[in-house]
C-alpha positions in Angstrom: 86.5 88.7 122.3 86.6 87.7 118.7 89.2 85.0 117.6 91.8 85.8 115.0 90.5 83.6 112.1 86.8 85.3 112.3 88.3 88.7 112.3 90.4 87.6 109.1 87.5 86.5 107.6 85.5 89.5 107.6 88.6 91.9 106.8 89.1 89.8 103.7 85.5 90.5 102.6 86.0 93.8 103.3 84.8 94.7 106.7 86.8 97.3 108.1 86.3 97.5 110.9 87.1 94.1 111.8 90.9 95.0 110.2 90.9 97.7 112.8 90.5 94.9 115.7 93.3 93.2 114.4 95.5 96.6 113.5 94.4 97.5 117.3 95.2 93.9 118.6 99.0 93.5 116.8 100.1 97.4 116.6 102.7 97.2 119.6 103.8 94.0 118.6 104.6 94.9 115.2 106.0 97.7 116.6 108.1 95.8 118.8 109.5 93.7 115.9 110.0 97.2 113.9 112.3 98.0 116.8 114.2 95.5 117.3 115.0 95.3 113.5 115.3 99.0 113.2 116.7 100.4 116.9 114.7 104.0 116.3 111.4 104.7 117.4 110.5 107.0 114.3 111.5 104.1 112.3 109.8 101.6 113.6 106.5 103.5 113.7 107.0 104.2 110.3 107.4 100.4 109.5 105.0 99.5 111.6 102.1 101.7 109.4 103.9 99.7 106.2 103.3 96.6 108.0 99.4 97.3 108.4 99.3 98.6 105.0 100.5 96.1 103.2 98.4 93.5 105.2 95.2 94.9 104.5 96.2 94.9 100.6 97.2 91.7 100.9 94.6 89.9 103.4 92.8 88.1 100.7 95.5 86.0 99.9 96.4 84.5 103.0 95.3 80.9 103.4 95.4 80.1 106.9 93.5 82.9 109.0 94.7 81.1 112.3 98.3 82.1 111.6 97.5 85.9 111.2 100.3 86.8 113.5 103.4 84.6 112.3 102.3 86.3 109.1 101.9 89.6 110.4 105.5 89.0 111.4 107.0 88.2 108.3 105.4 91.4 106.9 106.8 93.6 109.3 110.6 91.9 109.1 110.4 92.7 105.6 109.2 96.3 105.7 112.2 97.0 107.8 114.1 95.6 105.5 113.2 97.5 102.8 112.9 100.6 105.0 116.9 100.1 105.3 117.7 98.9 101.8 116.0 102.0 100.4 118.3 104.1 102.9 121.2 102.3 101.6 122.1 100.3 104.9 122.0 96.0 104.9 119.4 94.5 107.4 120.9 94.5 110.7 120.2 93.2 114.3 121.6 95.2 117.8 124.0 92.6 117.9 126.2 94.4 115.5 124.7 97.8 115.1 128.0 100.0 114.0 128.9 103.2 115.8 127.5 105.3 113.2 123.9 103.9 113.7 123.7 105.1 116.8 122.0 107.9 118.2 123.7 110.9 117.4 125.8 112.4 120.3 123.9 115.6 120.6 120.1 115.5 121.1 117.9 116.9 118.2 116.2 119.9 119.0 113.5 118.7 120.7 114.8 115.6 122.7 116.1 116.3 125.9 119.5 114.6 127.1 118.0 112.2 129.7 115.9 110.8 126.9 118.7 110.4 124.4 121.0 109.1 127.7 118.5 106.4 128.2 117.9 105.4 124.7 121.5 104.7 124.4 121.9 102.8 127.6 119.0 100.5 126.5 120.6 100.0 123.4 123.6 98.8 124.8 121.9 96.9 127.3 119.6 94.8 124.7 122.5 94.7 122.6 124.2 92.4 125.0 121.0 89.8 124.6 120.6 87.2 121.8 118.2 88.0 119.2 115.6 85.9 119.7 115.8 86.6 123.7 115.6 90.5 122.5 112.5 90.7 120.1 110.9 88.3 123.2 112.1 90.7 126.2 110.9 93.8 123.4 107.3 91.9 122.7 107.0 91.5 126.7 107.7 94.8 127.6 106.1 97.3 125.1 103.0 96.3 125.9 102.8 93.6 128.6 101.6 90.8 125.9 101.2 87.3 127.4 103.4 84.3 127.3 101.0 82.6 125.3 100.4 85.4 122.8 103.9 86.0 122.7 104.6 82.4 121.8 101.9 82.3 119.0 103.2 85.3 117.1 106.7 84.0 117.2 106.0 80.5 116.5 107.9 79.2 119.4 106.3 76.4 122.9 105.3 79.1 125.9 108.2 77.2 127.8 110.6 78.8 125.3 109.0 82.4 125.6 109.3 81.3 129.9 113.1 80.8 129.7 113.7 84.0 127.6 112.4 86.2 130.0 113.8 84.8 132.6 117.3 84.2 131.3 117.1 88.2 130.4 116.3 89.1 133.8 119.6 87.3 135.0 121.4 89.5 132.6 119.3 92.9 133.0 119.0 94.8 136.6 115.9 95.1 137.7 116.0 99.2 137.4 117.4 98.2 133.9 114.1 96.2 133.0 112.0 99.4 133.6 114.2 101.7 131.9 113.8 99.4 129.1 110.3 99.4 129.2 110.1 103.1 129.4 111.9 103.8 126.2 110.2 100.7 124.4 107.1 102.7 124.9 108.5 106.5 123.6 106.9 106.1 120.6 104.2 103.5 121.1 101.8 104.0 118.7 98.8 106.7 119.5 95.0 105.9 119.7 94.8 107.3 116.2 97.4 105.2 115.2 94.4 102.9 113.2 93.2 105.8 111.8 96.4 106.7 109.6 96.7 103.2 109.1 93.3 103.1 106.8 94.2 106.6 105.6 97.3 105.5 104.1 95.3 102.6 102.4 93.0 105.3 101.1 96.1 107.3 99.3 96.8 104.0 97.9 93.0 103.2 97.0 93.3 106.6 95.3 96.2 105.0 93.4 94.3 102.1 92.5 91.4 104.1 91.0 93.6 105.8 88.8 95.2 102.2 87.5 91.1 101.2 86.8 91.0 99.4 89.4 88.1 100.5 90.6 86.9 97.4 93.0 90.3 97.8 94.7 89.4 101.2 95.6 86.3 100.9 96.5 86.9 98.7 99.2 89.6 101.7 100.6 87.3 104.2 100.4 84.9 102.1 102.6 87.4 102.0 105.0 88.1 105.5 105.2 84.6 105.8 105.9 84.6 103.5 108.7 87.2 105.0 110.4 85.8 108.4 110.1 82.5 107.3 111.9 84.3 106.3 115.0 86.6 109.6 115.4 85.4 112.8 116.9 83.1 114.6 114.5 86.1 117.2 114.2 86.8 119.2 111.2 89.5 117.2 110.0 87.5 114.0 110.2 84.5 115.3 108.6 86.9 116.9 105.7 88.0 112.9 105.4 84.4 111.8 104.9 83.7 114.2 102.3 86.7 113.1 100.4 86.1 109.6 101.1 82.4 109.8 99.9 83.5 111.5 96.7 85.9 109.0 96.0 83.9 106.3 96.6 81.3 107.5 93.7 83.9 107.5 91.4 84.9 104.7 91.8 81.3 103.2 91.5 81.1 105.4 88.5 78.4 104.5 85.9 77.4 101.0 87.3 75.5 102.1 90.5 74.8 105.7 89.2 71.8 106.1 91.9 74.3 104.9 94.8 76.8 107.6 93.0 74.2 110.0 93.8 73.4 109.5 96.8 77.2 109.4 98.1 77.8 112.9 96.7 75.1 114.4 97.9 76.3 113.4 101.4 79.5 114.9 100.3 77.8 117.9 99.3 76.0 118.3 102.2 79.2 118.3 104.3 80.9 120.4 102.5 77.9 123.2 102.8 78.1 122.3 106.9 82.1 123.4 106.4 81.0 125.9 104.1 83.9 125.5 101.9 82.6 126.7 98.2 85.8 125.2 96.4 84.6 121.3 97.8 80.8 122.2 96.9 82.0 123.4 93.7 83.7 120.1 93.1 81.0 117.9 94.7 78.8 119.9 92.6 80.5 119.0 89.2 80.9 115.6 90.4 77.0 115.2 91.1 76.6 116.5 86.7 78.8 113.6 86.1 77.3 111.2 87.6 73.5 112.1 86.7 75.3 112.0 83.1 75.7 108.4 83.8 72.4 108.4 84.5 70.9 110.0 81.4 73.1 107.4 79.3 71.4 104.6 81.1 68.0 105.8 81.9 67.5 109.1 80.3 65.3 111.7 82.2 68.1 113.7 83.7 69.3 116.8 81.7 67.7 119.0 83.9 69.7 117.8 86.5 72.9 117.8 84.6 72.1 121.6 83.3 71.5 122.8 87.4 74.4 120.8 88.9 76.5 122.5 86.4 75.5 125.8 86.7 75.8 125.5 90.2 79.4 124.3 90.0 80.4 127.6 87.7 79.0 130.0 90.5 80.8 128.5 93.0 83.6 128.2 91.3 83.5 132.0 90.5 83.1 132.8 94.3 86.6 131.5 94.9 88.0 133.0 91.8 88.8 129.8 90.0 88.1 131.0 86.4 89.7 128.1 84.8 87.6 125.6 87.1 84.2 128.1 86.1 85.0 127.4 82.5 85.4 123.8 82.8 81.9 123.6 83.7 80.9 125.3 80.7 83.1 123.2 78.7 81.1 120.1 80.4 77.6 121.7 79.6 78.4 122.2 75.7 79.8 119.5 75.7 76.6 117.6 76.6 74.5 120.0 75.1 76.1 118.7 71.6 75.1 115.6 72.8 71.7 116.7 72.9 71.3 118.3 69.7 70.9 121.6 70.7 73.6 123.6 68.9 72.0 127.1 69.7 72.9 126.3 73.7 75.9 124.3 72.8 77.1 127.9 71.2 75.8 130.2 74.2 77.2 127.9 76.5 80.5 127.8 74.8 80.5 132.5 74.1 80.6 132.2 77.8 83.1 129.8 78.7 85.4 131.6 75.8 84.7 134.6 78.0 85.2 133.3 80.9 88.3 131.3 80.4 90.1 134.9 79.0 90.2 135.5 82.7 92.4 132.2 83.1 95.9 132.1 82.9 96.0 129.2 80.8 95.6 129.8 77.0 94.2 126.2 76.7 90.7 127.0 77.6 89.8 129.9 74.9 91.6 127.9 72.1 89.0 125.1 72.6 86.2 127.2 72.9 87.1 129.1 69.3 87.4 125.1 68.0 84.2 123.9 69.4 82.5 127.3 67.8 84.3 127.0 65.1 83.2 123.3 64.2 79.6 124.4 65.0 79.5 126.9 62.3 81.2 124.5 60.0 78.4 121.5 60.8 75.5 124.1 61.4 73.5 124.5 64.5 70.8 122.2 63.3 73.0 119.4 62.5 75.1 119.2 65.4 72.5 116.6 66.5 73.8 114.4 63.7 76.9 114.3 65.4 78.1 110.5 66.2 82.1 111.7 67.5 83.7 115.4 67.9 86.9 116.6 69.5 87.9 120.1 69.7 91.4 121.5 71.2 94.2 123.3 70.4 98.3 122.5 69.6 101.1 124.5 70.3 104.0 124.3 67.9 107.1 125.8 67.1 109.6 124.8 64.4 113.4 125.9 65.4 116.6 125.2 63.7 114.7 122.9 60.9 113.2 120.8 64.1 109.4 121.0 64.8 108.0 120.5 68.2 104.4 120.6 68.9 102.1 119.8 72.4 98.8 120.0 73.1 95.8 117.7 72.2 91.6 117.2 72.6 90.2 119.6 75.4 86.6 118.7 74.3 85.1 115.3 73.2 81.6 114.3 73.0 78.8 113.1 70.5 75.9 110.6 70.4 77.5 107.1 69.0 74.0 106.7 66.9 75.6 106.4 63.6 77.0 103.3 61.9 78.7 100.8 64.8 81.8 100.6 62.3 81.8 104.8 62.2 81.5 104.5 65.8 84.3 102.1 65.8 86.8 104.1 64.2 86.1 107.4 65.7 87.3 105.7 68.9 90.0 104.4 67.5 91.4 107.3 66.1 93.4 109.9 67.4 94.0 113.5 66.5 96.6 113.3 63.5 99.1 116.3 64.9 99.1 113.8 68.4 100.1 111.3 66.6 102.9 112.5 64.8 104.0 114.4 68.0 104.6 111.3 70.6 108.2 111.7 70.8 107.6 115.3 71.5 105.9 114.7 75.0 107.1 117.5 77.1 109.4 118.9 74.5 112.1 116.2 75.2 112.3 115.5 71.2 111.2 117.3 67.9 108.6 114.7 65.8 110.6 116.8 62.8 114.2 117.8 61.9 115.4 118.5 58.3 119.1 118.4 58.8 118.7 114.7 59.4 119.5 112.7 56.5 117.7 109.6 54.3 118.5 106.8 56.7 118.8 108.5 59.7 116.8 109.3 62.8 116.6 110.1 66.7 115.1 108.1 69.4 114.2 109.0 73.2 111.4 108.0 75.9 108.0 108.4 75.3 106.8 109.7 78.0 103.3 108.5 79.8 101.0 109.7 82.1 101.5 109.6 85.0 104.8 109.9 85.1 105.2 107.0 87.4 104.3 104.9 84.2 106.8 102.6 82.8 107.7 104.9 79.7 107.8 103.4 76.0 110.7 104.1 73.6 110.4 105.5 70.4 112.2 106.2 67.1 111.9 108.4 64.6 113.8 107.4 61.1 114.0 109.3 57.6 112.8 107.5 55.4 113.0 109.2 52.2 112.7 112.5 50.4 111.7 111.6 47.5 108.0 110.3 47.7 105.0 111.2 45.3 102.1 111.3 47.1 98.5 111.4 45.7 95.4 112.6 48.0 92.3 114.4 47.6 94.0 117.9 47.6 96.0 116.8 45.0 99.4 115.3 44.2 102.9 116.2 45.6 106.5 115.4 44.5 109.8 115.1 46.5 107.7 114.0 49.8 109.6 113.5 53.1 108.9 110.7 54.5 109.7 109.6 58.3 108.7 106.9 60.3 108.0 106.3 64.1 108.0 103.7 66.1 107.2 103.2 69.5 107.9 100.1 71.8 108.2 98.6 74.9 111.5 99.4 77.0 111.5 103.1 77.4 113.4 103.5 80.4 115.1 102.0 83.8 112.6 99.4 85.1 110.8 100.2 88.2 108.1 102.0 86.6 104.6 100.9 86.9 102.8 98.6 84.4 99.3 98.4 85.2 95.8 98.4 83.6 96.4 102.3 83.0 99.5 101.2 81.5 98.8 98.9 79.3 96.1 101.1 77.7 98.5 103.1 77.2 100.6 101.6 75.7 98.1 100.0 73.4 97.0 103.9 72.1 101.1 104.9 71.7 102.9 101.3 70.6 103.2 101.0 66.9 103.6 102.5 63.5 102.9 105.9 62.3 104.9 106.7 58.8 104.1 110.8 57.7 104.6 112.3 54.4 105.1 116.1 54.4 105.2 118.2 50.7 107.4 120.9 50.7 105.5 124.6 51.5 102.7 122.4 52.5 102.9 120.6 55.7 101.6 117.1 56.4 99.7 115.3 53.3 99.3 111.9 54.5 99.3 109.5 57.7 99.3 105.8 57.9 98.7 104.3 61.4 99.2 100.9 62.7 98.3 99.9 66.1 96.5 98.2 68.7 93.1 99.4 69.5 93.3 100.4 73.0 90.2 98.7 74.1 90.5 95.2 72.6 94.3 95.3 71.6 93.5 93.9 67.7 95.9 95.5 65.6 93.8 97.9 63.2 95.2 100.3 60.1 94.4 103.8 59.5 95.1 106.3 57.0 94.6 110.3 57.7 94.8 111.9 53.8 95.2 116.2 53.2 91.6 116.9 51.4 92.1 120.8 51.5 94.5 123.4 52.9 94.6 127.2 52.6 98.1 128.6 53.1 99.4 132.5 54.2 102.9 132.2 54.4 105.4 129.6 55.4 107.8 127.4 54.2 109.5 124.1 54.7 108.3 120.7 55.8 105.5 122.6 58.0 104.8 126.3 57.1 103.6 128.6 59.9 101.8 131.3 59.3 98.3 133.1 61.1 95.6 131.8 58.7 96.8 128.6 57.5 94.5 125.7 57.7 94.8 121.9 57.0 92.2 119.7 56.6 92.1 116.0 56.6 89.8 113.1 56.4 90.1 109.3 57.4 89.7 106.1 55.2 87.5 103.4 55.7 84.6 105.7 57.3 81.3 104.8 56.0 79.6 106.2 53.1 76.9 108.1 55.1 79.2 109.2 57.3 80.7 112.7 56.8 84.0 113.5 58.5 86.9 116.4 58.6 89.8 116.9 61.0 90.4 120.8 60.9 93.8 122.5 61.7 94.0 126.4 62.0 96.6 128.4 63.2 95.0 131.4 65.1 98.1 133.5 66.2 101.5 133.4 67.3 103.1 134.4 70.8 106.8 134.2 70.9 108.2 131.1 69.3 105.0 129.3 69.2 101.7 129.3 67.4 98.6 128.5 68.4 97.0 125.7 66.7 92.9 125.2 67.1 91.6 122.0 65.8 88.1 120.0 65.7 87.1 117.0 64.1 83.7 115.5 63.9 82.4 112.4 62.3 78.7 113.6 60.8 75.5 111.2 59.9 75.5 112.5 56.4 
């Protein structure tokens, strides 16, 4: 039998089979510790699973592999204490367990009276033993661990184990020993326990991937694949394997795009074997994405990209998901713009517009029309000169002088082949309306409030996604209502100046701070000064924040270059057909840029605003 140190070293190096062997070896011991602390088989099972997840995630930090057992015991004790804290209880042992923590007098619907009675008797009997003796007895009876194994796990001499067991037998009648053994074995982990542990680690791997910890995510997806190989090849196992293959491919990304293709081809084969058209659609979509990495690295993959996007669209059409089907056309159009295929991109967007009309969300048609308007403004023959673009939509309303907005970019892309400073600027910039409405996420607070006097303001959380991330704090202050602003669109008097400052400390402690949070913090934090002209709207925006990638501080300014108004009033006039065009300062002379907003229609209190932005080689 392989010893612990060797298994630990292999597991720390990412060997999932070695870790599975450790789980099999120690699962009953860990459950015994959990039962000792919690006194309930279901709680003990939960704590045992949590223990092995923590061990899997922390095994690289174990400096003394030969002490794996004691290390695992301490993790189990901490997991039990955490479970009790979450339930509002103090960590306790059976020595002083209050009456309210005993099982209910009436059995649960799926629990017979005899089993309940046995559990009560056993708990009372074990409660008469000292804590060290009780834990030793639990380990001896739950799976028949040898005296030497118990001694190593508890870090005590073998003679101490023998003495404790001898004393326990004196205090427990022989028939009681058998009853204790039966009760302790009630919730004994079934043969699938190791798989469930790895599945939980896989779930956390998905979280790690979302937090940009791709190496950790890959390790967990590997674990799931190893676990799947040991299970019966039933429907559930094949789905697990398919999900793990797709997850691993996403974790690999563009670092080894051909390996990702191989993984996704295996996932697609399983989806076809299961006859699952929806999962086939996802696998085909991910294959198109993986070949996109290949096109950017090595070239020669365009036909495959088009093929898989079209096949994915067909799969989603078959399962009646027009939103996903339209999404494939948007992805394809974005690639065609990147390749300079203006006519093909227009055709894909027209298809997407028709496809998205059947979806419940209005965002599809909005971004399709915005992207088509951009191609018309640039010219199909000039699409290949686009360095960077965004196209999407916002939903805006003004109520009692308060302005709210939600939405953002739906499509992004470009060839990134212009002057480096233009590409850097485009990467740093976000849509003008997105910049000023950061406090509006989920419509919690307005970005504009005409009732607030100069010197006044309002504050609130700046929500980050996913919601598990710790929010930031935003404050908007009305600085002045008598500014003069000169911009390419003209000179404006009596302008309103607001200042949005976003910092850390937006909410209660406990939100996640990981790499994704740091990138989001850089994108959101900083200062944004916005000038609004009466009867015109936003005429200037000055942004000072960190670069999301490098952390270096940057300053940029957007200015109103042209506007057409069909109606509306106040600081943000809203009417169908109103259009605003902005340009950004600092764009090289050989690059043309524009950011255009147009109100397309009104639905109830909300105005649908289409927008696009491009940087184009002049």
